[in-house]
N, C-alpha and C positions, 0 to 999 in steps of 0.2 A: 413710157409716158411721163413727161416732166410735170411735177406737181407744184403749182404756183399757189401760195397762200395769200389770201386777201380777206378783208372785212366783207361782210355780206350786203352792204348798202348798194343801191343802184350805181352810185358814183364810183365806189371802190371797184365794183365788178367791171364797169366800163373801162376804168383805167388799167386794171390788171389784164383785161382782154386786149386792150389796145397795145399794151407793152408786149404781151405774148405773141401778138400777131406778126411781130417782126422777126420771130425766131424760125429757124429751119425745122427744129424739132417739134413734134406734136406735143401738146400740153393739155392739161386740164386744170380748172380753177378749183381750189379747195376753200370753201367759205368758212371762216372762223369768226365766231362772235367774241368781240372784245368786251372787257369790263365796261368800257365807255358806251358800247352798244346796248348792253343789258340794262344798265342803270342810266336812264335818260332824264333823270330829275336832279340828281345831286350835281352841284357845280364841279367842273373838271378839277379845279385847283384843290377841292376838298377830297378828291378821290386819288390824289397823288400826282396830278399833272398830266402832261401829254402821253406819258407812257401807258396810260390806261387803254389807248387805242392800238397799241402795238405789242404789249407784253404777251398776250395769249398766242398771237401769231408767232412771236419769237420763240416761245416755248415749243411749239410744233416744229419750228425750224431746227432748233437745237436737238430735239429728240429724233429727228430724221423722218418725221411724218410728212413733211413737205420738203421740197428741194430748194425753194427760194421764196421770197415774199416781195410783194409790191405794195408800196405805201405812198400816200400823199406825203411829200417831204415835210410839210409843216406839222404833220401829226407826230413826227419822231422827236423823242427827247434829244437834247444836245449831246449827251453822253451815249455812245453806241454800246449796246449790250455786249458783254464779254463773250467771245466765241463766235461773234458775227462780224460782218463787214458790209458797209453800204458802198456798193461799187460806184454809184453815180446816178445821174438822171437818164431816164429812158423815155421812149415814146415821144410825144410832142410836148412842147412847153406851152402851157395855156396862158391866157390873159391874166396877169397877176393882180390886176386891180380889184378893188372891192366894188360891189354893185348895190345900189339902193333899189329895193324892190317895192313897188307901190305906185299909186297914181300921181307921181311927182316928176317934174321936168328935171329937177336937180335937188341937191341937199338944201339949198337956200329957199326953195319954194315950199318946203314942208310947213304947213300951218303951225302956229304956236300951240304948245301943249300936246302935240301928237305923241303917240307911244311908238317907239322904234325898238324892235327886238334885235338882240345880238347876244352871242355867247362869249364874245371876246372883250376883255378889259381894254385892249388896245383901241378897238373901235369906239367903245362907250366913252372912255376918258378923253380921247383925242377930239371926238365930235362934240362932247358936252362942253369942251372949252370954247367951241365955236358957236354952239347953240344951247345955252343954259336953259332956254325955255322949253326944250324937248324932254320927254321922259324916256330913258333908256331902260328897257325891260330885259332881264336875262332869260334866254330861251335855250332849249336843248332839242335834240332829235335830228333825224336825217333831213335831207333837203325838202322832200314833200311834206313832212310833218311840220316843218317851219313855215312853209308856204301856206299850209292849211290854217295857221294861226291868223292870217290876214282875213281869210274867208269867214272864220269864226268870229271875227272882229275882236280878237283878244289883243291884237296890236294893229297899228295903222300902216306899218311898213316894217321891213327887215333889211339888215345888212348881211350880205353873204358874198362868198368868193365868185367873181364873174366867171371863172373857168368852170365852176360847177354847173352854172346855167348853160354855158356853151356846150360842155361835154355831154350833158343829158338832153340837149335839144329842147329845153323847156321854153314854152311860149308864155312868157309872163312879162308884163310891163316893168321895165327897170331902166336905171340910168347908171352908166359907169362913172365911178368917182375918180376925179383926177388925183394923181399921186401927191400933188401939192396940197390937196385937201385931206387925204388920208393915205399915209404910206403903208403899203402892204406888209403882211407878216413875212418873216424869213421863210423862203421856200414856197411861198404861195404860187400855185400854178405849175409846180414841178412834181414829177413822179419819179420815185427812186426804187431800185432793186436792192434787196438785202440777201446775202448768202452766208453760209458758214465760213468762217475764216480759213479753214483748212480744206475747203472744197475746191480744188484746182480745176476740176472738170466743169463745175458750174460757172466759175469765173471765166473760163474759156468760151463757154456758151454765150455769156452775157456781154463780155467785153466789146465785141463788135457793135453792140447796140448802144453803148454809152455815148451820150452827147457831151463832147469835150467842154465847150465854153459854158453851157448851163451848169455843168458839174462844178467847174471852178467858181462860178458865181455863187452857187449853193454853199460851197466850202467857205467862202468869204462871209456869207450871211450867217452861217452857223457858228463861225469863229467869233463873230461879234456877240452872239447869244452866249457862247461859252464864257467869254470874258466878263459879261455882266451877270451871269447866272440866270439868264432869261428862260422863262417857261410860260405856260398858258396863262398864269396869273399876272405876268409882267406886261405892262402897257408899252410895248416896243414894236416899232416897225423897222424893217431893215431891207434894203435892196442893194444889190451889187450889179453893176453893168460893165461887162467886159468889152473892150474895144481892141480885139486882137490885131486889126489892121494897123493900129497905132501903138500896140503894146501897152495899153493903158487900162486902168479900171477905176470906176467911180463907185464909192460906197456912200449911201445916204442912210441916215438913222433918225428916227423920231422916237423920243423917249419921254414918258410922263411919269413924274415921281410922286404923283398924288396931289401936287400943288400946282405945278405948271408943266408945260411941254417944252422940250428942247429939240431943235432941228439942226442937224449937223451933217456936213458932207466933206469928203476928202477925195482927192484924185491922186493916183500914183502909178507906178509901173506895175503892169499886170503880174509879173513874177513875184512882186512884193506885196501880195494882197493881205498877208497877215500884218505887215507893218501899217498898211492903210487902215485896217480894222482897229489896230491898237491906237492909232492917232484919233480915230473917231470916238472910241470908248473913253480915252483919257480926257477928251474935251468935255463930254457931258458929265463925267464923274467929278470933274473939277468945278462944276457949276455950283 
Protein backbone atom coordinates (compact mmCIF):
# COMPACT_ATOMS: atom_id res chain seq x y z
CA UNK A 1 0.00 0.00 0.00
CA UNK A 2 1.46 3.31 -1.14
CA UNK A 3 1.60 5.87 1.67
CA UNK A 4 0.95 9.44 0.50
CA UNK A 5 1.74 12.20 2.98
CA UNK A 6 -0.45 15.29 3.11
CA UNK A 7 -1.57 18.05 5.40
CA UNK A 8 -4.84 17.36 7.16
CA UNK A 9 -6.93 20.26 5.88
CA UNK A 10 -9.98 19.45 3.71
CA UNK A 11 -8.30 21.10 0.70
CA UNK A 12 -5.03 19.20 1.16
CA UNK A 13 -6.89 15.89 1.51
CA UNK A 14 -8.97 16.61 -1.59
CA UNK A 15 -5.85 17.36 -3.61
CA UNK A 16 -3.90 14.34 -2.36
CA UNK A 17 -6.85 12.05 -3.01
CA UNK A 18 -7.28 13.52 -6.48
CA UNK A 19 -3.61 12.97 -7.27
CA UNK A 20 -3.67 9.42 -5.91
CA UNK A 21 -6.78 8.51 -7.88
CA UNK A 22 -4.74 8.48 -11.09
CA UNK A 23 -2.43 5.74 -9.84
CA UNK A 24 -2.76 2.04 -10.59
CA UNK A 25 -1.36 1.16 -7.17
CA UNK A 26 -3.61 1.17 -4.09
CA UNK A 27 -2.76 4.01 -1.72
CA UNK A 28 -3.62 5.47 1.65
CA UNK A 29 -3.39 9.08 2.79
CA UNK A 30 -1.27 9.81 5.84
CA UNK A 31 -2.35 13.08 7.41
CA UNK A 32 0.47 15.08 8.96
CA UNK A 33 0.11 18.27 10.98
CA UNK A 34 2.53 20.96 9.90
CA UNK A 35 3.82 23.75 12.09
CA UNK A 36 1.66 26.11 10.06
CA UNK A 37 -1.43 24.04 10.87
CA UNK A 38 -0.69 23.85 14.60
CA UNK A 39 0.03 27.57 15.02
CA UNK A 40 -2.71 29.49 13.21
CA UNK A 41 -2.09 32.86 14.85
CA UNK A 42 1.54 33.75 14.22
CA UNK A 43 2.17 35.36 10.80
CA UNK A 44 3.84 32.87 8.46
CA UNK A 45 6.89 35.06 7.82
CA UNK A 46 7.57 35.13 11.58
CA UNK A 47 7.52 31.31 11.66
CA UNK A 48 10.20 30.86 9.01
CA UNK A 49 8.27 31.28 5.78
CA UNK A 50 6.49 28.80 3.54
CA UNK A 51 8.51 25.84 4.78
CA UNK A 52 6.30 25.65 7.88
CA UNK A 53 3.65 23.93 5.75
CA UNK A 54 5.96 21.27 4.34
CA UNK A 55 8.79 20.55 6.78
CA UNK A 56 6.93 18.02 8.96
CA UNK A 57 5.79 16.13 5.86
CA UNK A 58 9.30 16.15 4.42
CA UNK A 59 10.68 14.75 7.67
CA UNK A 60 8.28 11.79 7.38
CA UNK A 61 9.29 11.38 3.74
CA UNK A 62 13.01 11.32 4.49
CA UNK A 63 12.53 8.90 7.41
CA UNK A 64 10.61 6.49 5.17
CA UNK A 65 7.36 6.76 7.13
CA UNK A 66 5.64 7.86 3.92
CA UNK A 67 6.52 7.04 0.30
CA UNK A 68 5.72 10.40 -1.26
CA UNK A 69 4.04 13.71 -0.50
CA UNK A 70 1.44 15.86 -2.22
CA UNK A 71 1.62 19.63 -1.76
CA UNK A 72 0.01 22.80 -3.04
CA UNK A 73 2.82 24.12 -5.21
CA UNK A 74 2.62 27.60 -3.74
CA UNK A 75 3.18 26.20 -0.21
CA UNK A 76 6.66 24.96 -1.09
CA UNK A 77 9.80 26.92 -0.38
CA UNK A 78 11.87 27.86 -3.42
CA UNK A 79 14.79 25.71 -2.30
CA UNK A 80 13.94 22.01 -2.42
CA UNK A 81 14.90 20.08 0.72
CA UNK A 82 18.07 18.03 0.35
CA UNK A 83 17.40 14.36 -0.27
CA UNK A 84 14.06 15.04 -1.95
CA UNK A 85 12.88 15.87 -5.43
CA UNK A 86 9.75 17.58 -6.73
CA UNK A 87 8.82 15.55 -9.80
CA UNK A 88 6.27 18.01 -11.15
CA UNK A 89 2.58 18.85 -11.35
CA UNK A 90 -0.05 16.14 -11.01
CA UNK A 91 -3.82 15.85 -11.05
CA UNK A 92 -5.64 18.80 -12.61
CA UNK A 93 -4.53 22.42 -12.79
CA UNK A 94 -7.06 24.64 -11.05
CA UNK A 95 -8.12 28.21 -11.73
CA UNK A 96 -5.07 30.17 -10.63
CA UNK A 97 -6.90 33.45 -10.06
CA UNK A 98 -7.67 34.94 -6.68
CA UNK A 99 -11.27 35.26 -5.58
CA UNK A 100 -12.99 38.01 -3.62
CA UNK A 101 -15.45 36.37 -1.22
CA UNK A 102 -18.31 38.50 0.02
CA UNK A 103 -21.42 40.35 -1.19
CA UNK A 104 -19.60 42.23 -3.93
CA UNK A 105 -19.86 42.23 -7.72
CA UNK A 106 -16.16 43.02 -8.04
CA UNK A 107 -13.27 44.67 -6.22
CA UNK A 108 -14.27 48.19 -7.26
CA UNK A 109 -17.74 47.74 -5.76
CA UNK A 110 -16.50 47.22 -2.19
CA UNK A 111 -17.74 50.15 -0.04
CA UNK A 112 -15.14 52.51 1.38
CA UNK A 113 -13.65 51.53 4.72
CA UNK A 114 -14.57 47.84 4.51
CA UNK A 115 -12.29 45.25 6.13
CA UNK A 116 -10.81 42.69 3.73
CA UNK A 117 -9.05 39.67 5.21
CA UNK A 118 -5.98 38.13 3.61
CA UNK A 119 -2.88 36.29 4.78
CA UNK A 120 -0.72 37.31 1.81
CA UNK A 121 1.39 40.49 1.57
CA UNK A 122 1.08 40.16 -2.22
CA UNK A 123 -2.69 40.59 -2.06
CA UNK A 124 -2.69 43.27 0.63
CA UNK A 125 -0.02 45.51 -0.90
CA UNK A 126 -1.12 45.18 -4.51
CA UNK A 127 -4.76 45.86 -3.69
CA UNK A 128 -4.03 48.65 -1.20
CA UNK A 129 -2.31 50.47 -4.07
CA UNK A 130 -5.62 50.39 -5.92
CA UNK A 131 -7.92 51.02 -2.96
CA UNK A 132 -6.19 52.89 -0.13
CA UNK A 133 -9.62 53.44 1.45
CA UNK A 134 -9.95 49.75 2.40
CA UNK A 135 -8.58 48.07 5.52
CA UNK A 136 -6.60 44.88 4.88
CA UNK A 137 -6.71 42.58 7.89
CA UNK A 138 -4.21 39.69 8.35
CA UNK A 139 -5.98 36.35 8.85
CA UNK A 140 -4.89 32.72 9.30
CA UNK A 141 -6.59 29.32 9.31
CA UNK A 142 -8.03 26.81 6.87
CA UNK A 143 -10.63 27.71 4.27
CA UNK A 144 -13.70 27.28 6.49
CA UNK A 145 -12.08 29.11 9.39
CA UNK A 146 -11.46 32.09 7.15
CA UNK A 147 -14.98 32.00 5.71
CA UNK A 148 -16.38 31.96 9.23
CA UNK A 149 -14.75 35.34 9.87
CA UNK A 150 -17.29 36.91 7.51
CA UNK A 151 -20.20 35.28 9.36
CA UNK A 152 -18.75 36.50 12.66
CA UNK A 153 -18.49 39.99 11.12
CA UNK A 154 -14.78 40.17 11.95
CA UNK A 155 -14.15 41.05 8.31
CA UNK A 156 -16.43 42.16 5.48
CA UNK A 157 -14.80 40.02 2.82
CA UNK A 158 -11.75 37.87 2.19
CA UNK A 159 -9.35 37.14 -0.65
CA UNK A 160 -8.49 33.49 -1.27
CA UNK A 161 -7.44 31.19 -4.09
CA UNK A 162 -10.28 30.49 -6.52
CA UNK A 163 -9.12 26.88 -6.92
CA UNK A 164 -9.76 26.23 -3.21
CA UNK A 165 -13.41 27.21 -3.59
CA UNK A 166 -13.76 25.10 -6.72
CA UNK A 167 -12.02 21.99 -5.40
CA UNK A 168 -14.02 21.92 -2.17
CA UNK A 169 -17.27 22.72 -3.95
CA UNK A 170 -17.98 25.57 -1.55
CA UNK A 171 -21.19 27.44 -2.24
CA UNK A 172 -20.26 31.01 -1.38
CA UNK A 173 -20.74 34.30 -3.16
CA UNK A 174 -17.50 35.34 -4.77
CA UNK A 175 -16.03 37.16 -7.74
CA UNK A 176 -12.95 35.99 -9.63
CA UNK A 177 -10.32 38.71 -9.76
CA UNK A 178 -8.82 39.46 -13.20
CA UNK A 179 -5.08 38.85 -13.38
CA UNK A 180 -4.67 42.44 -14.56
CA UNK A 181 -6.03 43.47 -11.16
CA UNK A 182 -4.17 40.94 -9.01
CA UNK A 183 -1.53 38.64 -10.48
CA UNK A 184 -1.59 35.19 -8.81
CA UNK A 185 1.19 33.74 -6.68
CA UNK A 186 3.73 31.42 -8.29
CA UNK A 187 2.30 27.91 -8.42
CA UNK A 188 -1.23 28.92 -7.43
CA UNK A 189 -3.70 26.29 -8.63
CA UNK A 190 -1.02 23.64 -9.14
CA UNK A 191 -0.46 20.43 -7.13
CA UNK A 192 2.94 18.73 -6.98
CA UNK A 193 4.36 15.38 -5.89
CA UNK A 194 7.59 15.11 -3.87
CA UNK A 195 9.64 11.92 -3.47
CA UNK A 196 13.01 10.89 -2.09
CA UNK A 197 15.78 11.66 -4.57
CA UNK A 198 17.05 8.08 -4.61
CA UNK A 199 13.66 6.38 -4.85
CA UNK A 200 13.67 5.16 -8.44
CA UNK A 201 10.59 2.97 -7.92
CA UNK A 202 8.50 5.90 -6.70
CA UNK A 203 9.64 8.05 -9.61
CA UNK A 204 8.55 5.30 -12.02
CA UNK A 205 5.15 5.16 -10.36
CA UNK A 206 4.53 8.91 -10.57
CA UNK A 207 6.26 9.90 -13.81
CA UNK A 208 3.32 8.84 -16.04
CA UNK A 209 1.10 11.21 -14.02
CA UNK A 210 3.30 14.29 -14.45
CA UNK A 211 1.71 17.10 -16.48
CA UNK A 212 4.42 18.32 -18.84
CA UNK A 213 3.51 21.93 -19.64
CA UNK A 214 2.16 22.92 -16.22
CA UNK A 215 5.40 21.55 -14.75
CA UNK A 216 7.52 23.68 -17.07
CA UNK A 217 5.40 26.72 -16.22
CA UNK A 218 5.90 26.02 -12.52
CA UNK A 219 9.65 25.67 -13.00
CA UNK A 220 9.71 29.10 -14.66
CA UNK A 221 7.62 30.69 -11.91
CA UNK A 222 9.76 29.19 -9.15
CA UNK A 223 12.93 30.29 -10.92
CA UNK A 224 11.72 33.90 -10.77
CA UNK A 225 11.18 33.50 -7.02
CA UNK A 226 14.61 31.94 -6.66
CA UNK A 227 16.25 34.90 -8.40
CA UNK A 228 14.56 37.48 -6.16
CA UNK A 229 14.66 35.40 -2.97
CA UNK A 230 10.87 35.42 -2.84
CA UNK A 231 8.96 33.87 0.06
CA UNK A 232 5.60 34.26 1.81
CA UNK A 233 6.55 37.76 3.05
CA UNK A 234 7.45 38.96 -0.46
CA UNK A 235 4.75 40.88 -2.31
CA UNK A 236 5.21 39.21 -5.67
CA UNK A 237 2.93 37.57 -8.20
CA UNK A 238 4.34 35.42 -11.03
CA UNK A 239 2.65 33.57 -13.86
CA UNK A 240 4.17 31.62 -16.73
CA UNK A 241 2.13 30.61 -19.78
CA UNK A 242 3.55 28.01 -22.13
CA UNK A 243 2.49 28.05 -25.77
CA UNK A 244 3.90 24.69 -26.92
CA UNK A 245 2.22 24.91 -30.33
CA UNK A 246 4.30 28.05 -30.96
CA UNK A 247 7.31 27.07 -28.91
CA UNK A 248 6.91 30.21 -26.84
CA UNK A 249 6.43 31.20 -23.19
CA UNK A 250 5.20 34.39 -21.56
CA UNK A 251 6.22 35.27 -18.01
CA UNK A 252 4.47 38.05 -16.11
CA UNK A 253 5.55 39.44 -12.77
CA UNK A 254 4.06 41.98 -10.37
CA UNK A 255 6.35 43.09 -7.57
CA UNK A 256 5.73 45.56 -4.74
CA UNK A 257 8.82 46.97 -3.03
CA UNK A 258 6.87 48.61 -0.21
CA UNK A 259 6.57 51.90 -2.04
CA UNK A 260 5.15 51.09 -5.44
CA UNK A 261 4.25 48.17 -7.67
CA UNK A 262 6.07 47.14 -10.84
CA UNK A 263 4.42 45.10 -13.60
CA UNK A 264 6.67 43.41 -16.14
CA UNK A 265 6.26 40.77 -18.83
CA UNK A 266 8.59 39.05 -21.24
CA UNK A 267 8.02 36.59 -24.07
CA UNK A 268 10.61 34.19 -25.45
CA UNK A 269 11.34 30.70 -26.64
CA UNK A 270 9.85 27.97 -24.48
CA UNK A 271 13.17 26.15 -24.20
CA UNK A 272 14.79 29.33 -22.84
CA UNK A 273 12.42 29.91 -19.91
CA UNK A 274 15.31 30.67 -17.54
CA UNK A 275 16.52 33.43 -19.83
CA UNK A 276 13.00 34.91 -19.94
CA UNK A 277 12.80 34.79 -16.15
CA UNK A 278 16.20 36.47 -15.82
CA UNK A 279 15.08 39.30 -18.12
CA UNK A 280 11.94 39.84 -16.03
CA UNK A 281 13.85 39.98 -12.77
CA UNK A 282 16.61 42.22 -14.12
CA UNK A 283 13.99 44.72 -15.22
CA UNK A 284 12.35 45.27 -11.88
CA UNK A 285 15.62 45.04 -9.93
CA UNK A 286 16.87 47.95 -12.04
CA UNK A 287 13.85 50.12 -11.20
